C-alpha positions as CSV (number, residue, x, y, z in Angstrom):
1,M,145.2,120.7,120.0
2,V,140.7,119.8,120.2
3,R,139.2,119.3,117.7
4,I,135.0,117.9,116.9
5,E,134.1,117.1,113.1
6,K,130.8,115.5,112.0
7,I,130.9,112.3,110.8
8,T,128.6,111.6,107.6
9,Q,130.0,108.2,105.9
10,N,131.2,104.9,107.7
11,K,129.6,105.8,111.3
12,K,129.9,102.5,112.4
13,Q,133.8,102.8,112.7
14,F,133.1,104.1,115.8
15,L,131.0,101.1,116.9
16,D,133.4,100.4,119.7
17,L,133.5,103.4,121.4
18,L,129.3,103.7,120.9
19,L,128.8,100.6,122.7
20,L,129.8,101.5,125.5
21,A,127.5,104.2,126.7
22,D,124.6,101.8,124.5
23,E,126.2,98.4,125.0
24,Q,123.3,96.7,122.7
25,E,123.9,97.4,118.4
26,N,120.4,96.4,117.2
27,M,119.7,99.6,119.9
28,I,122.1,101.6,118.1
29,D,121.2,101.0,114.9
30,K,117.7,101.9,115.0
31,Y,119.5,106.1,115.2
32,L,122.9,106.0,114.2
33,P,121.9,106.0,110.3
34,T,119.8,108.8,110.5
35,G,121.3,110.5,114.0
36,D,124.5,113.4,113.2
37,L,128.0,111.8,114.9
38,F,130.2,114.0,116.1
39,A,134.0,112.0,116.7
40,L,136.1,114.6,119.1
41,Y,140.4,114.6,118.4
42,D,142.7,115.6,121.0
43,G,145.5,113.7,119.2
44,D,143.7,111.1,118.6
45,L,139.6,109.6,119.3
46,K,138.6,110.7,122.7
47,S,135.6,111.0,122.6
48,V,131.5,110.2,120.2
49,C,128.0,111.4,120.8
50,V,125.1,111.0,118.7
51,V,121.7,113.2,118.1
52,A,118.9,112.7,116.8
53,A,115.9,114.8,115.7
54,V,113.2,114.3,117.3
55,N,110.8,116.7,115.6
56,S,111.3,120.1,114.4
57,E,111.9,121.7,117.9
58,T,113.7,119.4,119.9
59,C,117.0,116.7,119.4
60,E,117.7,114.4,121.1
61,L,121.4,113.2,122.6
62,K,121.0,109.2,121.6
63,N,124.7,108.4,122.7
64,I,127.5,109.6,124.3
65,A,131.0,107.7,125.6
66,T,134.4,108.6,126.3
67,Y,137.2,106.1,125.9
68,E,137.2,104.7,129.6
69,K,140.9,105.8,129.9
70,Y,140.2,109.6,128.7
71,R,137.8,109.9,130.8
72,G,137.1,113.0,133.8
73,K,139.1,115.0,131.1
74,G,136.2,117.5,130.1
75,Y,136.1,115.4,126.4
76,G,132.4,115.2,127.3
77,R,131.6,118.7,128.7
78,A,133.4,119.4,125.6
79,L,131.2,117.6,122.8
80,I,127.8,118.6,125.1
81,N,128.6,122.4,124.5
82,F,129.5,122.4,120.8
83,I,126.9,120.0,120.0
84,S,125.1,122.8,122.1
85,E,126.0,125.7,119.8
86,F,125.7,123.8,116.7
87,Y,122.0,123.6,117.4
88,K,120.9,126.0,118.8
89,N,119.8,127.7,115.3
90,T,117.7,124.4,114.2
91,Y,116.4,123.8,118.3
92,L,115.3,125.0,121.2
93,T,115.2,122.1,123.6
94,M,117.5,119.3,123.9
95,L,117.0,116.1,125.1
96,V,119.5,112.8,126.9
97,G,117.5,110.4,128.3
98,T,119.5,108.2,130.6
99,G,119.0,105.1,133.5
100,E,118.8,106.0,137.2
101,T,122.2,106.2,138.2
102,P,122.6,109.3,140.9
103,A,126.2,110.0,139.0
104,I,125.7,110.3,135.9
105,L,122.7,112.2,136.7
106,S,124.8,114.5,138.6
107,Y,126.8,114.6,135.5
108,Y,124.0,115.9,133.2
109,K,122.4,118.4,135.8
110,S,126.0,120.3,136.1
111,C,126.0,120.3,132.1
112,G,123.0,122.0,132.2
113,F,120.5,119.5,132.2
114,E,117.0,119.1,134.2
115,E,115.0,116.1,134.3
116,S,112.2,116.4,132.4
117,H,110.3,112.8,132.7
118,R,110.8,109.7,132.2
119,V,109.6,106.2,130.5
120,K,108.8,103.3,132.1
121,N,110.1,100.3,132.1
122,F,112.4,101.1,129.0
123,F,115.5,98.8,129.7
124,T,113.7,96.2,130.7
125,D,110.9,96.5,127.9
126,N,113.8,97.0,125.1
127,Y,117.5,95.8,125.8
128,D,117.5,91.7,125.5
129,H,119.2,91.8,128.7
130,P,118.7,93.0,131.9
131,M,121.1,96.1,132.2
132,F,123.3,97.3,134.7
133,E,125.4,100.8,135.9
134,G,127.5,99.5,138.3
135,D,125.5,97.2,140.5
136,V,122.3,99.2,140.0
137,Q,120.2,97.3,137.2
138,L,117.8,99.9,134.6
139,V,115.0,99.8,134.8
140,D,113.2,103.0,133.6
141,M,115.0,106.0,131.4
142,V,114.4,109.8,132.6
143,Y,114.7,112.5,131.1
144,L,116.3,115.4,131.1
145,K,115.8,118.5,129.5
146,R,118.1,121.3,128.4
147,S,117.5,125.0,126.7
148,L,119.5,126.0,123.9
149,Q,118.8,129.2,123.8
150,S,121.4,129.5,126.8
151,T,124.5,127.2,126.1
152,K,127.1,128.1,127.9
153,I,127.7,125.8,130.6
């Protein structure tokens, strides 16, 4: 039975999972204290995500991660659907930023996101070491957006 909980205390207990999606702890520390953390359980913990306000109309999916052995089973998509429904009466739009990795961009597009804008040199300017996804070095942050007014995917 899949269950999703909003976690309000001791968010750092999920750090091992959060680090799968954002491998530098001090970057996670910038959004975890004020962001909303959600944990998806199916028996045991499978996935987490963090959503933070950008402004009164927009929120950002700052981190979403699933343990490797549970990937490809729909847990990430279930979390995205849940948070889209959760925030549809609070925000108009949800953003997500990621590296320029075709598989990840394709995944977010399949979840109803479309490319919005990019931040040049985000990864090289904000991380203390080169960031890679597979053999691709991440340089620019690619932002995608999704309307929260049509939440089902």
